[in-house]
N, C-alpha and C positions, 0 to 999 in steps of 0.2 A: 422620559428623562434625558436632558441634553447635557453632554460634556465636552470640554473644549481643551485643547493640548497643542503643544507646540514641542515635540519631542526632540532630544538632542540625538540625531542620526547621522552627524558629519554634514549635513546639507546647510540649512539657513540656521541662525541662532536664534533663541526666543527673543532676543533684543530686537532683531530686525523685522519680526511680528508685531512685537509689543509696541514698537514705534510709530506703527500705524494702526493699532487696536484692532489686530486682525489674528484669529487662529488659524493655525496651520491645519488641523483636524478637529472637524465637528463630529460628534457621534450622535445621532437620533433617531430614537425608534429602531434600532437594528441598521439604519443605513449610517457609512460613514463617508464624509466627503472631504477631500482633499483640495486645498487652496491650490492655485496654479503651481506647478512644479517646472524649475528651469533647470539648465545646466549649470549648477554650482557646489561646489564643495567648500565648506567652512567658510561660508559666506563670499566667496571668490567665484566668478565666472570661470569654466572650464572648457576646453576644447574649442577655443576661440577659431571662427571660420571652418569648422570642421562639423558638417550635418551629422555625419555617421557617429562621430565622438560626443558630440550633444545629444542625440538620441539615446546612445547606450548610457550617458550620465543620468538623462532624466528618468530612464526605466530603472537604473539602479537605486535612484532617489526615491522613485516611486515603492519598489520593492521594500526598500528599508523602512519606508513610512508606515506601509500596509502591516508590514511585521511587527512594528512597534506596538500596533492594535491586536497582534495575535491573527493577522490574516495574510491571505497570498494571493496569487493570481487569480486563483479559482472563486474567490470572493468577488470579483472586480464585475461590476454591472454594467457600467458605461463610463466613457471616456471622451474627453473633447481636447483637440489639439490644436493650437492656434500658432500661424508661422507667417512670417513676412516672406519666406522663401519655401513656400509649400510644394512645388515640384521637387527641390531637393530632400525634402522631408518624406515626401511620398516614396521617393527612391529607397527607402530604410524601412519599406512595411515589413520586409523580412524579420527585421529585429522584433518588431510587435509582434509579429505571428510567431515567433519563436516563445516569447514570453508568456502570451496568451494560451499557447499548445492547445489542449482539447476544451479549453473554456472560454471561447471568444464572447467578449463583451459587445455591446453596442459601441461604434466607434464612429465621431464626427470629426472631420479635417477641416478647418476653417482657415482661409487665407486673409491676413490681416496685413495694415502698412507697417506697424511697429508694434514691438512688445516693449515692456518698462524700461528696458537698457539695449541699447544697440548690439550688444555683445550676443543676447540671446537670439537663436534661431527658431526655437520653439518653447512653447509652453503647454502643459498637458495638465488638466483638471480631471479628476477621478472621483467615482460613486462606487462604492462598495458595499457588500451586505453582510452584516455578522448575525447567524442566527443562533 
């Protein structure tokens, strides 16, 4: 069974996702997929020009989105981070390590020329597993 949702966790509203006909969370066969997560709260970019603040916000958003499915960091299987300022984001790897603790997922970091909006310094996709 496949389920799709866009939970209200203070991140992006369902209107933002429905406008482009995309789900924020898709559950399929025990796997949980999150669409790209950026540094936003209540549909507004936050921590402008602040890589550390944006990483913290993205990780907080991912945590709330996982929690909306009854999951935590221990359920994380893989994550991909896209960034136009990759070196500045890589300097924040301690923040990722702190959240992942004893449950490190696969992690891929990719430098890109730009993201969906110039305010965002990173976008993180996530795959988790719910047994």
